[in-house]
LOSE-532121 format. One line per 2 residues: for each residue x, y, z of C-alpha. Coordinates in Angstrom, 1 decimal. Last residue first. Example, Ala and Ser with C-alpha at 12.3 -4.5 7.8 and 13.67 -1.06 7.14 Angstrom:
2
13.7 -1.1 7.1; 12.3 -4.5 7.8
***
This chain:
859
14.2 0.0 50.4; 10.5 0.5 49.8
8.0 -1.9 51.3; 6.6 -5.4 50.3
8.9 -5.6 47.3; 10.7 -8.7 48.3
13.8 -7.0 49.4; 11.7 -4.5 51.4
10.6 -7.3 53.8; 14.2 -8.4 54.3
15.2 -4.7 55.0; 12.4 -4.1 57.4
13.7 -7.2 59.5; 17.4 -6.4 59.2
17.1 -3.3 61.3; 20.7 -2.1 62.1
22.3 -1.5 65.5; 25.1 1.0 65.3
24.7 2.2 68.9; 22.7 -0.5 70.9
18.8 -1.2 70.7; 17.0 -3.4 73.2
14.1 -1.1 73.3; 13.7 -1.3 69.3
14.8 1.5 67.0; 17.2 -0.4 64.5
18.9 2.1 62.2; 17.7 1.4 58.5
19.5 -1.1 56.4; 20.4 0.2 52.9
24.1 1.1 53.0; 24.9 -1.7 55.6
23.3 -4.3 53.4; 25.1 -3.3 50.2
28.4 -2.9 52.3; 28.0 -6.6 53.4
27.3 -7.8 49.9; 30.4 -6.1 48.5
32.6 -7.4 51.3; 31.4 -11.1 51.2
29.1 -11.8 54.2; 29.6 -13.2 57.9
32.4 -10.8 59.3; 31.3 -7.7 57.4
27.7 -8.3 58.5; 28.7 -8.9 62.2
30.8 -5.7 62.1; 28.0 -3.6 60.7
25.6 -4.7 63.5; 22.6 -6.9 63.6
19.1 -6.4 65.0; 16.3 -8.5 66.8
19.1 -10.8 68.4; 19.3 -14.6 67.6
23.2 -14.5 67.1; 22.9 -11.9 64.4
23.8 -14.5 61.7; 21.1 -16.7 62.8
18.6 -13.8 62.7; 19.8 -12.8 59.4
18.8 -16.3 58.1; 15.4 -16.1 59.8
14.7 -12.7 58.0; 15.7 -14.4 54.6
13.2 -17.3 55.2; 10.5 -14.7 56.3
11.1 -12.7 53.1; 10.6 -15.7 51.0
12.9 -17.8 48.9; 11.5 -19.8 46.1
11.0 -23.6 45.7; 10.3 -23.9 42.2
6.9 -24.9 40.5; 4.7 -21.8 40.3
7.3 -19.0 40.3; 9.3 -21.1 37.8
6.2 -21.4 35.6; 5.6 -17.7 35.6
9.1 -16.7 35.1; 9.4 -19.4 32.1
6.0 -17.9 30.6; 7.4 -14.4 30.8
10.6 -15.4 29.2; 8.8 -17.4 26.5
6.8 -14.2 25.6; 3.0 -13.8 26.2
0.9 -11.7 23.8; -2.2 -9.4 24.2
-0.1 -6.2 24.9; -1.8 -5.9 28.4
1.2 -4.3 30.0; 1.4 -6.9 32.7
1.2 -9.8 30.3; 2.6 -12.8 32.3
1.1 -11.6 35.7; -2.1 -10.1 34.6
-2.5 -13.2 32.2; -2.3 -15.5 35.4
-5.0 -13.5 37.2; -7.3 -13.5 34.1
-6.9 -17.4 33.9; -7.9 -17.8 37.5
-11.0 -15.6 36.9; -12.0 -17.5 33.7
-11.6 -20.8 35.7; -13.7 -19.6 38.6
-16.4 -18.3 36.0; -16.6 -21.7 34.3
-14.7 -22.2 31.0; -12.1 -24.5 32.8
-8.7 -23.8 33.8; -7.2 -26.9 35.5
-3.5 -26.5 35.0; -1.7 -29.7 34.1
1.0 -28.6 31.7; -1.3 -29.2 28.5
-3.9 -27.0 30.2; -1.3 -24.2 30.5
-0.3 -24.5 26.8; -4.1 -24.4 25.8
-4.4 -21.2 27.8; -1.3 -19.7 26.2
-2.6 -20.4 22.8; -6.0 -18.6 23.6
-4.2 -15.7 25.1; -1.7 -15.3 22.0
1.7 -17.0 22.4; 4.9 -15.3 21.5
8.2 -16.3 19.5; 6.4 -15.6 16.2
6.7 -19.3 15.0; 3.2 -19.2 13.7
2.2 -22.3 15.6; 3.6 -21.1 19.0
1.4 -24.0 20.6; 4.0 -26.8 20.2
6.9 -24.3 20.7; 5.6 -23.4 24.3
5.0 -27.0 25.3; 8.5 -28.1 24.1
10.1 -25.1 25.7; 8.4 -25.9 29.1
9.3 -29.5 28.8; 13.0 -28.6 27.9
13.2 -26.3 31.0; 11.7 -29.0 33.1
14.4 -31.5 31.9; 17.1 -28.9 32.4
16.1 -28.6 36.1; 14.6 -25.5 37.5
16.2 -24.2 40.6; 14.5 -20.9 40.5
17.7 -18.7 40.3; 19.5 -21.2 38.1
16.6 -21.7 35.7; 15.8 -18.1 35.5
19.3 -17.1 35.1; 19.7 -19.8 32.3
16.4 -18.6 30.7; 17.6 -15.0 30.9
20.8 -16.0 29.1; 18.7 -17.9 26.5
16.6 -14.8 25.9; 19.6 -12.6 25.8
21.3 -14.8 23.0; 18.1 -14.7 21.0
17.9 -10.9 21.4; 21.5 -10.3 20.3
21.1 -12.8 17.5; 17.9 -11.2 16.2
19.1 -7.6 16.6; 22.4 -8.4 14.5
20.2 -10.4 11.9; 17.5 -7.6 11.7
20.3 -5.0 11.1; 21.8 -7.1 8.4
18.6 -7.7 6.6; 17.6 -3.9 6.7
21.2 -3.1 5.3; 21.0 -5.9 2.7
17.5 -4.8 1.3; 18.7 -1.0 1.3
21.8 -1.9 -0.6; 19.5 -3.4 -3.4
19.2 -7.0 -4.1; 17.8 -8.3 -7.4
21.3 -8.7 -8.9; 23.2 -8.6 -12.2
20.7 -6.3 -14.0; 21.9 -3.3 -12.2
20.1 0.0 -12.6; 20.7 3.5 -11.3
24.5 4.2 -12.1; 25.4 7.8 -11.2
29.1 6.9 -11.0; 29.1 8.3 -7.4
26.1 6.1 -6.6; 28.0 2.9 -7.8
31.0 4.0 -6.0; 28.9 4.3 -2.9
27.5 0.8 -3.5; 30.9 -0.6 -3.7
31.9 0.9 -0.4; 28.7 -0.3 1.2
29.5 -3.8 -0.3; 33.0 -3.5 1.5
31.3 -2.5 4.8; 29.0 -5.7 4.4
31.9 -7.9 3.7; 33.8 -6.4 6.7
30.9 -7.3 9.0; 31.1 -11.1 8.4
33.3 -11.5 11.4; 30.5 -10.1 13.6
28.3 -12.7 12.0; 30.7 -15.5 12.6
31.1 -14.4 16.3; 27.4 -14.2 16.8
26.9 -17.6 15.3; 29.5 -19.0 17.6
27.8 -17.2 20.4; 24.6 -18.9 19.5
26.1 -22.4 19.6; 27.6 -21.6 23.1
24.2 -20.3 24.3; 22.4 -23.4 22.9
24.9 -25.7 24.6; 24.4 -23.6 27.8
20.7 -24.1 27.6; 21.3 -27.9 27.4
21.5 -30.1 24.4; 19.3 -29.8 21.1
16.0 -28.1 22.1; 14.8 -26.6 18.8
13.0 -23.2 18.8; 15.8 -20.9 19.6
18.3 -22.9 17.6; 15.8 -23.0 14.6
15.3 -19.2 14.5; 19.1 -18.8 14.7
19.3 -21.1 11.6; 16.6 -19.2 9.7
18.2 -15.8 10.3; 21.6 -17.3 9.3
20.2 -18.6 6.0; 18.5 -15.2 5.1
21.7 -13.3 5.9; 23.7 -15.6 3.7
21.0 -15.4 0.9; 21.6 -11.7 0.8
25.5 -11.7 1.2; 26.0 -14.0 -1.8
23.9 -12.3 -4.5; 24.9 -8.9 -3.0
28.6 -9.7 -3.6; 28.3 -10.8 -7.3
25.8 -8.0 -7.8; 28.2 -5.3 -6.4
31.1 -6.6 -8.5; 28.9 -6.9 -11.6
27.6 -3.4 -11.4; 30.9 -2.0 -10.6
32.6 -3.9 -13.5; 29.8 -2.5 -15.8
30.5 1.1 -14.7; 34.2 0.6 -15.2
33.7 -0.8 -18.6; 31.6 2.4 -19.6
34.0 4.5 -18.0; 36.9 2.8 -19.8
35.3 3.2 -23.1; 34.6 6.8 -22.3
38.3 7.3 -21.4; 39.4 5.3 -24.4
37.2 7.4 -26.8; 38.5 10.6 -25.3
42.1 9.6 -25.4; 41.9 8.4 -29.0
40.3 11.5 -29.9; 43.1 13.5 -28.2
45.6 11.1 -29.9; 44.1 12.1 -33.3
43.7 15.8 -32.7; 47.3 16.4 -32.4
48.1 14.8 -35.8; 45.2 16.8 -37.3
46.8 19.9 -36.0; 50.2 19.1 -37.3
48.7 18.5 -40.8; 46.8 21.9 -40.6
50.2 23.6 -39.8; 52.0 21.6 -42.5
49.4 22.5 -45.1; 49.2 26.2 -43.9
53.0 26.5 -44.2; 53.1 24.7 -47.6
50.9 27.7 -48.7; 47.2 27.4 -49.8
46.3 30.7 -51.7; 46.1 28.8 -55.0
46.6 29.4 -58.7; 48.9 32.3 -58.7
51.5 30.5 -56.6; 54.0 33.0 -55.1
57.8 32.9 -55.2; 58.3 36.4 -56.5
57.2 35.4 -59.9; 60.1 36.8 -61.9
61.6 33.6 -62.9; 65.3 33.5 -62.0
65.8 30.3 -64.1; 67.5 28.3 -61.3
66.1 29.9 -58.3; 62.6 30.1 -59.8
62.9 26.3 -61.1; 64.3 25.2 -57.6
61.4 26.8 -55.8; 58.8 25.3 -58.2
60.4 21.9 -57.5; 60.1 22.5 -53.8
56.4 23.3 -54.3; 56.0 19.9 -56.1
57.8 18.1 -53.2; 55.4 19.8 -50.7
52.6 18.1 -52.6; 54.4 14.8 -52.7
55.2 15.1 -49.0; 51.4 15.7 -48.2
50.3 12.9 -50.4; 52.6 10.6 -48.7
51.2 11.7 -45.4; 47.7 11.1 -46.6
48.8 7.5 -47.5; 50.1 7.1 -44.0
46.9 8.7 -42.3; 44.3 6.4 -44.0
44.6 3.6 -41.3; 43.8 6.4 -38.6
40.4 6.8 -40.3; 39.6 3.1 -40.0
40.6 3.4 -36.2; 38.3 6.2 -35.7
35.4 4.3 -37.2; 36.1 1.3 -35.1
36.3 3.5 -32.0; 32.9 5.1 -32.6
31.3 1.6 -33.1; 33.0 0.6 -29.8
31.6 3.6 -27.9; 28.1 2.5 -29.1
28.6 -1.1 -28.1; 29.9 -0.2 -24.7
26.6 1.6 -23.9; 25.2 5.1 -23.2
27.2 7.4 -25.7; 26.6 10.9 -26.8
29.3 12.3 -29.2; 30.9 15.6 -30.1
32.8 16.2 -33.5; 36.3 17.4 -32.9
37.9 14.6 -35.0; 35.2 14.9 -37.6
35.9 18.6 -38.1; 39.6 18.2 -38.1
39.3 15.4 -40.6; 37.1 17.6 -42.9
39.7 20.4 -42.8; 42.3 17.9 -43.5
40.3 16.5 -46.5; 39.7 20.0 -47.8
43.4 20.8 -47.6; 44.2 17.6 -49.5
41.5 18.5 -52.1; 43.2 21.9 -52.4
46.8 21.0 -52.3; 46.6 18.5 -55.1
45.2 20.9 -57.7; 47.2 23.7 -56.5
50.5 21.9 -56.7; 49.7 20.6 -60.1
48.9 24.2 -61.3; 52.2 25.5 -59.7
54.1 22.8 -61.4; 52.5 23.4 -64.8
54.3 26.8 -65.1; 52.5 29.0 -67.6
50.7 28.2 -70.7; 50.3 30.8 -73.2
47.5 33.2 -73.9; 45.1 34.2 -76.6
43.2 30.9 -76.5; 43.0 31.3 -72.8
40.8 34.5 -73.3; 37.7 32.5 -74.2
38.6 29.9 -71.7; 38.9 32.6 -68.9
35.4 34.0 -69.8; 33.9 30.4 -69.9
35.5 29.6 -66.6; 34.2 32.9 -65.1
30.6 31.9 -66.2; 30.8 28.4 -64.9
32.0 29.5 -61.5; 29.5 32.2 -61.4
26.8 29.6 -62.0; 28.3 27.2 -59.4
28.7 30.0 -56.9; 25.0 31.0 -57.5
23.9 27.3 -56.9; 25.9 27.3 -53.7
24.4 30.6 -52.7; 21.1 29.4 -53.3
21.9 26.2 -51.3; 23.4 28.2 -48.4
20.5 30.7 -48.4; 18.1 27.7 -48.5
19.9 26.3 -45.5; 19.8 29.6 -43.6
16.1 30.0 -44.4; 15.3 26.4 -43.6
17.1 26.7 -40.3; 15.3 30.0 -39.6
12.0 28.5 -40.6; 12.7 25.2 -38.7
13.1 27.0 -35.3; 10.6 24.9 -33.7
12.0 21.5 -35.0; 9.1 19.5 -36.3
11.1 16.2 -36.4; 10.7 16.0 -40.2
11.9 19.5 -40.6; 15.0 18.8 -38.4
15.7 15.9 -40.6; 15.5 18.0 -43.8
17.9 20.5 -42.2; 20.4 17.7 -41.3
20.2 16.4 -44.8; 20.6 20.0 -46.4
23.7 20.5 -44.1; 25.1 17.0 -45.1
24.5 17.8 -48.9; 26.4 21.1 -48.4
29.2 19.4 -46.7; 29.5 16.8 -49.5
29.7 19.5 -52.2; 32.6 21.1 -50.5
35.1 19.0 -52.4; 33.4 20.1 -55.7
34.1 23.8 -54.8; 37.8 23.1 -54.1
38.1 21.5 -57.5; 36.4 24.4 -59.1
38.8 26.7 -57.1; 41.8 24.8 -58.6
40.3 25.2 -62.0; 39.9 28.9 -61.3
43.6 29.3 -60.2; 44.6 27.6 -63.4
42.6 30.1 -65.4; 43.9 33.0 -63.4
47.4 31.9 -63.6; 47.1 31.4 -67.5
45.6 34.9 -67.6; 48.4 36.2 -65.4
51.0 34.9 -67.8; 49.4 36.5 -70.9
49.1 39.8 -69.0; 45.9 40.7 -67.3
43.7 43.7 -68.2; 40.5 41.8 -69.0
41.4 38.8 -66.8; 40.8 41.1 -63.7
37.1 41.0 -64.3; 36.3 40.0 -60.7
32.8 38.4 -60.3; 34.2 35.0 -59.1
36.2 36.7 -56.3; 33.1 38.7 -55.2
31.1 35.5 -55.1; 33.9 33.9 -53.0
34.1 36.5 -50.3; 32.7 34.2 -47.5
32.1 30.8 -49.0; 34.6 29.2 -46.4
33.1 30.9 -43.4; 29.7 30.0 -44.6
30.6 26.5 -44.9; 32.1 26.3 -41.4
29.2 28.2 -39.9; 26.8 25.8 -41.6
28.6 22.8 -40.2; 28.4 24.1 -36.7
24.8 25.4 -37.0; 23.6 22.1 -38.3
25.3 20.1 -35.5; 23.8 22.3 -32.8
20.4 21.9 -34.5; 20.9 18.0 -34.5
21.7 18.2 -30.7; 18.8 20.5 -29.9
16.5 18.2 -32.0; 17.4 15.1 -30.0
16.6 16.8 -26.7; 13.6 18.2 -28.3
12.3 14.8 -29.3; 12.9 13.6 -25.6
10.8 16.5 -24.3; 8.1 15.9 -27.0
8.0 12.1 -25.8; 7.5 13.3 -22.4
4.6 15.8 -23.3; 2.8 13.2 -25.3
2.9 10.6 -22.5; 1.4 13.3 -20.3
-1.3 14.1 -22.7; -2.1 10.4 -23.4
-5.5 10.5 -21.6; -6.5 14.0 -20.6
-8.5 14.5 -23.6; -10.4 11.1 -22.9
-10.8 12.4 -19.2; -12.4 15.7 -20.4
-14.6 13.9 -23.0; -15.8 11.6 -20.0
-16.4 14.7 -18.0; -18.5 16.2 -20.9
-20.6 13.0 -21.2; -21.1 12.9 -17.3
-22.1 16.6 -17.5; -24.5 15.8 -20.3
-25.9 12.9 -18.4; -26.5 15.1 -15.4
-28.5 17.3 -17.8; -27.0 20.7 -18.5
-27.1 20.6 -22.4; -30.8 21.7 -22.5
-32.0 23.3 -19.4; -32.6 21.0 -16.5
-35.7 19.1 -16.0; -37.0 19.2 -12.5
-39.6 16.7 -11.6; -43.3 18.0 -11.3
-44.3 19.1 -7.9; -46.2 16.9 -5.3
-44.2 18.4 -2.3; -42.4 15.1 -1.6
-41.7 14.5 -5.4; -40.2 18.1 -5.7
-38.1 17.6 -2.5; -36.7 14.2 -3.8
-35.9 15.7 -7.3; -34.0 18.6 -5.4
-32.0 16.1 -3.4; -31.1 14.1 -6.6
-29.9 17.0 -8.4; -28.0 18.5 -5.3
-26.2 15.0 -5.0; -25.3 15.0 -8.6
-24.0 18.5 -8.5; -22.1 17.6 -5.3
-20.3 14.8 -7.1; -19.4 17.1 -10.1
-18.1 19.8 -7.6; -15.9 17.2 -5.7
-14.4 16.2 -9.0; -13.9 19.9 -9.8
-12.0 20.4 -6.5; -9.7 17.6 -7.5
-9.0 18.9 -11.0; -7.1 22.0 -10.2
-4.6 21.1 -7.6; -2.9 17.8 -8.2
-3.9 16.9 -11.7; -3.8 20.5 -12.9
-0.6 21.2 -11.2; 1.0 18.1 -12.9
-0.3 19.4 -16.2; 1.4 22.8 -15.4
4.6 21.1 -14.6; 4.6 19.2 -17.9
3.8 22.5 -19.7; 6.7 24.0 -17.8
8.8 21.2 -19.0; 7.8 21.9 -22.6
8.8 25.6 -22.1; 12.2 24.7 -20.7
12.8 22.3 -23.6; 12.2 24.9 -26.1
9.8 25.6 -29.0; 6.6 24.3 -27.5
4.8 21.3 -29.1; 1.2 21.8 -30.4
-0.8 18.8 -29.0; -3.6 20.9 -27.6
-6.2 18.3 -26.7; -5.5 19.1 -23.0
-5.9 22.8 -23.4; -8.9 22.4 -25.8
-10.5 20.2 -23.0; -9.9 22.7 -20.2
-12.0 25.6 -21.4; -15.1 23.3 -22.1
-14.6 21.5 -18.8; -14.5 24.7 -17.0
-17.6 26.0 -18.8; -19.3 22.7 -18.1
-18.5 23.1 -14.4; -19.8 26.8 -14.3
-22.9 25.8 -16.2; -23.6 22.8 -13.9
-23.0 24.9 -10.8; -25.2 27.8 -12.2
-28.0 25.3 -13.5; -28.0 23.5 -10.1
-28.0 26.8 -8.0; -30.8 28.1 -10.2
-32.8 24.7 -9.7; -32.0 25.0 -5.9
-33.3 28.6 -5.9; -36.4 27.4 -7.7
-37.0 24.8 -5.2; -36.6 27.1 -2.3
-39.0 29.6 -4.2; -41.4 26.8 -4.9
-41.4 25.8 -1.2; -41.8 29.4 -0.2
-44.5 29.9 -2.6; -46.5 26.9 -1.1
-45.8 28.2 2.5; -46.8 31.8 1.5
-50.0 30.4 -0.1; -50.9 28.7 3.1
-50.2 31.9 5.1; -52.3 33.9 2.8
-55.2 31.6 3.2; -54.6 31.9 6.9
-54.5 35.7 6.7; -57.7 35.8 4.5
-59.5 33.6 7.2; -58.4 36.1 9.8
-59.5 39.0 7.6; -62.9 37.4 7.4
-62.9 37.1 11.2; -62.3 40.8 11.4
-65.8 42.1 11.5; -67.0 39.1 13.5
-64.3 39.6 16.1; -65.1 43.5 16.2
-68.7 42.7 16.7; -67.7 40.4 19.6
-66.1 43.3 21.2; -69.5 45.2 21.4
-71.3 42.3 22.9; -68.5 41.7 25.4
-68.5 45.5 26.3; -72.2 45.3 26.9
-72.1 42.1 29.0; -69.3 43.4 31.2
-71.0 46.6 32.2; -68.4 49.1 33.1
-66.7 48.9 36.5; -66.0 52.4 38.2
-68.3 54.0 35.8; -67.8 57.6 34.5
-65.2 56.5 31.9; -67.6 53.9 30.4
-70.7 56.2 30.7; -68.8 59.0 29.1
-67.7 56.8 26.0; -71.3 55.6 25.4
-71.6 52.0 24.0; -73.6 50.3 21.3
-72.1 52.6 18.5; -72.8 50.7 15.4
-70.0 48.4 13.7; -69.9 49.0 10.0
-66.0 48.9 9.9; -65.2 52.3 8.4
-67.6 54.8 9.9; -68.9 53.0 12.9
-65.7 51.5 13.9; -63.8 54.8 13.4
-66.4 56.6 15.5; -66.3 54.1 18.3
-62.4 53.9 18.4; -61.9 57.6 18.3
-64.6 58.1 20.9; -62.9 55.6 23.3
-59.4 57.1 22.8; -60.6 60.7 23.2
-62.4 59.7 26.5; -59.6 57.7 27.8
-56.9 60.6 27.7; -54.4 59.5 30.4
-53.3 56.5 28.2; -52.3 58.7 25.5
-52.8 58.1 21.7; -50.2 59.6 19.2
-48.5 56.2 18.4; -51.9 54.6 17.5
-52.4 56.8 14.4; -55.7 55.1 13.6
-57.5 54.0 10.3; -54.2 53.0 8.2
-53.4 50.2 10.9; -56.5 48.3 10.0
-56.2 44.8 11.7; -53.9 45.6 14.5
-54.9 49.2 14.5; -58.6 48.3 15.1
-57.8 45.9 18.0; -55.2 48.4 19.4
-57.8 51.3 19.3; -60.4 49.2 21.2
-57.7 48.1 23.9; -56.5 51.7 24.1
-59.9 53.0 25.2; -58.8 53.8 28.8
-61.8 51.7 30.3; -61.2 48.5 28.3
-59.4 46.5 31.0; -62.0 47.7 33.5
-64.9 45.5 32.1; -64.4 42.6 29.7
-61.5 41.0 31.5; -57.5 40.6 31.4
-56.6 42.8 28.4; -53.4 44.5 29.1
-52.7 47.5 26.8; -50.1 50.1 27.9
-47.7 48.9 25.2; -49.2 47.0 22.1
-47.7 43.8 20.8; -50.2 41.5 22.8
-53.3 43.3 21.5; -54.3 40.5 18.9
-53.4 37.7 21.3; -55.2 39.2 24.3
-58.3 40.0 22.3; -58.5 36.3 21.0
-58.0 35.1 24.5; -60.9 37.1 25.7
-63.2 35.9 22.8; -62.3 32.3 23.5
-62.8 32.8 27.4; -66.2 34.2 26.7
-67.2 31.5 24.2; -65.7 28.7 26.2
-62.4 27.3 25.3; -61.6 24.9 22.3
-58.3 26.5 21.2; -60.1 29.8 20.3
-63.8 29.2 19.7; -65.9 32.3 18.9
-69.2 30.6 17.8; -70.7 31.5 21.3
-70.2 35.2 20.8; -72.8 36.6 18.4
-75.5 33.9 18.1; -75.5 32.1 21.5
-74.3 35.0 23.8; -76.5 37.4 22.0
-79.5 35.1 22.5; -78.6 34.8 26.4
-78.5 38.6 26.5; -81.9 39.0 24.8
-83.3 36.5 27.3; -81.8 38.5 30.3
-83.2 41.8 28.9; -86.7 40.3 28.8
-86.5 38.8 32.3; -85.4 42.1 33.8
-88.0 44.2 31.7; -91.0 42.0 32.7
-93.5 43.4 30.1; -96.5 41.2 30.9
-96.1 39.5 27.5; -92.4 38.8 28.3
-93.2 37.4 31.8; -96.0 35.2 30.3
-93.9 33.9 27.4; -91.6 32.1 30.0
-88.0 32.8 31.1; -86.8 30.8 34.2
-83.9 29.3 32.3; -83.8 29.8 28.6
-81.2 27.3 27.1; -80.1 28.3 23.5
-79.5 25.3 21.4; -81.0 26.4 18.1
-84.3 24.5 18.8; -84.6 26.6 22.1
-84.6 29.9 20.1; -87.2 28.4 17.7
-89.4 27.3 20.6; -89.0 30.9 22.2
-90.3 32.4 19.2; -93.4 30.1 18.9
-93.9 30.7 22.6; -94.0 34.4 22.0
-97.0 33.9 19.5; -98.8 31.6 21.7
-98.4 34.1 24.7; -99.9 37.0 22.6
-102.8 34.7 21.5; -103.6 33.9 25.1
-103.9 37.5 26.1; -107.3 37.8 24.2
-107.7 40.1 21.5; -108.3 43.9 22.3
-106.5 45.0 19.2; -106.2 42.1 16.9
-103.7 39.4 17.6; -101.7 38.2 14.7
-101.5 34.5 15.1; -98.3 33.4 13.5
-97.9 31.2 10.5; -95.0 28.7 11.4
-91.6 30.0 11.0; -89.8 29.8 7.7
-87.0 27.2 7.6; -83.8 28.2 9.2
-80.5 29.8 8.1; -77.9 29.8 10.8
-78.3 32.9 12.9; -75.6 35.6 12.8
-76.7 38.4 15.2; -75.1 41.6 14.3
-78.2 43.4 12.6; -80.6 42.0 15.3
-78.8 43.6 18.1; -78.7 47.0 16.2
-82.4 47.0 15.4; -83.7 45.9 18.8
-85.1 49.2 20.0; -86.0 50.3 16.5
-88.4 47.4 16.1; -89.2 46.4 12.5
-86.6 43.9 11.6; -87.5 42.7 8.1
-88.6 39.4 6.7; -86.8 36.2 6.4
-83.0 35.9 6.4; -82.6 34.1 9.7
-81.9 37.3 11.5; -85.0 38.9 10.0
-87.1 35.8 11.0; -85.8 36.2 14.6
-86.8 39.8 14.7; -90.2 38.9 13.2
-90.8 36.3 15.7; -90.0 38.6 18.6
-92.1 41.3 17.2; -95.2 38.9 16.8
-95.0 38.2 20.5; -97.3 40.9 21.4
-95.1 42.0 24.3; -91.9 41.8 22.5
-91.4 45.6 21.8
***
């Protein structure tokens, strides 16, 4: 096929897009070779039949030159071998061309063509069981590799689950048929040859597999593009989700604000104190429980918004614009409205509660006066509507007329109470009392009834006066009695009402006002008593006339129902109520005075005790810092202070007693002093602690001085140095202050490593607990250890050796003979038995005891 040369050139032109492939033997190979486009080949010399061999060689060389120009290396292949029909050389060349144009452009992770194709196969077939592609020969014998490649890219073409590893022929034929029919991959291989060969031809299988690679490479690009799109979409979806979350969070927060603002702006008061207090409790719950999470939500919303805008900016997306009304600024504005609505709500609630308290008091007063009035008016209308005058006798008519005049007088006397009731109702209305409708209805009913009583009274009077002309006058005394008894009776009822009136008092001035009014009322009692006696005198006159003239009136007064017994009874009641009122006012006055006395008494004592405690604290501080006299002088001085402080304790106890009385009297403010009991207690406890601590410090200094043999001058020098550097008068030195103090006393502590190490050693001694401060006692202990002549374990041991008569042990008898009893017993109880070769019964080891005394071993 390639002998004449023009076939080779024609096939190459066909692969390059020029001409047609005419040789059936190479048709498939050329179909699947992907050559880059090339310029048309040079004009070929077409050898005529019988032409010279040289023309054929020339034509083949042109084809070989083109192949070489595409980077194909042809080793040991010349035009002569092809023209002469060397099958082996020709097939080798074709394989080299296949490698260059069908396989070499398969590059996976920059490996060679063959390795790249193998790696591509391994990756594509990795998920399939029974497939393990390791090469291009025996790995493909069972046909499952080809089926897996097809199923991976086109799963609808093969039912992979029904394939069996032990049926390679079926598997191979299935793959070859499907590839040819649906993928346009020609059958280059024969299933029987592959199954019947121990090692199938590697080049043939590699060529066939490369056809699959090229067939699916388009799908691979599509998959890459799809992945890119998915990434873009994922970013969009994530951003959209964030936008949705923002919108929902913003919407929920705005909805909560929208629901909450009307509640906070609602200034419609509740009807009862309990309901208003519940409102106050609800508001406190809102501030404590409901609002804080919403503050967090608002903050989170702004964070989410900023995060979203950053993500959009980073992914080159347009900025997020929330839906109308849900901008961050809208939420901030709504939040501002919420806080504006919240402002003043609590103050309004408290004012309403105070208003309700006042209203309850007024309402009770209204009900009390209304009840008294209603009790008085009960039955009056029916009485005024009677037509008894139509059938009455002359004397009865007169009586009815007089009785009516007395009623009118009574009616006028009640005018004040009606006006008071109306005034209270008006005040309740102005204060927005919740039950104003029922108060108004009751007040209206009283006023309407009052007007009706007036009209009925006028009407009856007119009827009686019409009849009066026909009648004679009856006993004037009854009339006079009735006229004077009625207002007097009303006066007594009013007095009883006033005497039983409740009062609320907070100050002495208020109770004095009530007392003054009561005294003025008492001043009117003598005149009232005269009126009572005059009224009773009139009644007695009537009785005398009845007895004298035997008037047939059965001793009753037709003009009034008020009897002398009633007048006396009510008068007695008024007289009883006066001292009760006196007592109530006096008790309240005493209570207010007592409270003021308690305040003054506590204030006077506290104003003395507080400064006294402060003064003592300062004086004790001065004693502990100044160095007047010896330590014994300071201790004596301090003990005198301690005695004076202990002697002062009864004053504190007395103040505690007064404080308890103030608490029991429920007094919570005191303008007479700025000191509270808590201030005094804390000051007193600090004073006791300070004096005890200061005495203990001086005692320890004396012990230290005596034990270490420090002179008073040295002690004064130590104290002077310590005080000089204790600039904040705290009683302690910080590390730097302590270092300066040591340097002032002659210690050479430089800033070099040696000086730092020496200072660290000293700090570990004076501040073993590493608190960062040095107390005066620790300072004295250290200085005494450094300066005084202290005893050592060796010195004590030498002393015991003298007592023991130069022996290495000592006996109990020797100790009792040489030492005081308590010290001898102390040693005997703690000395271990002596175990040396020169030991005797009862011998004690004073050496180990001496060592243990100085902490070098345990006692």
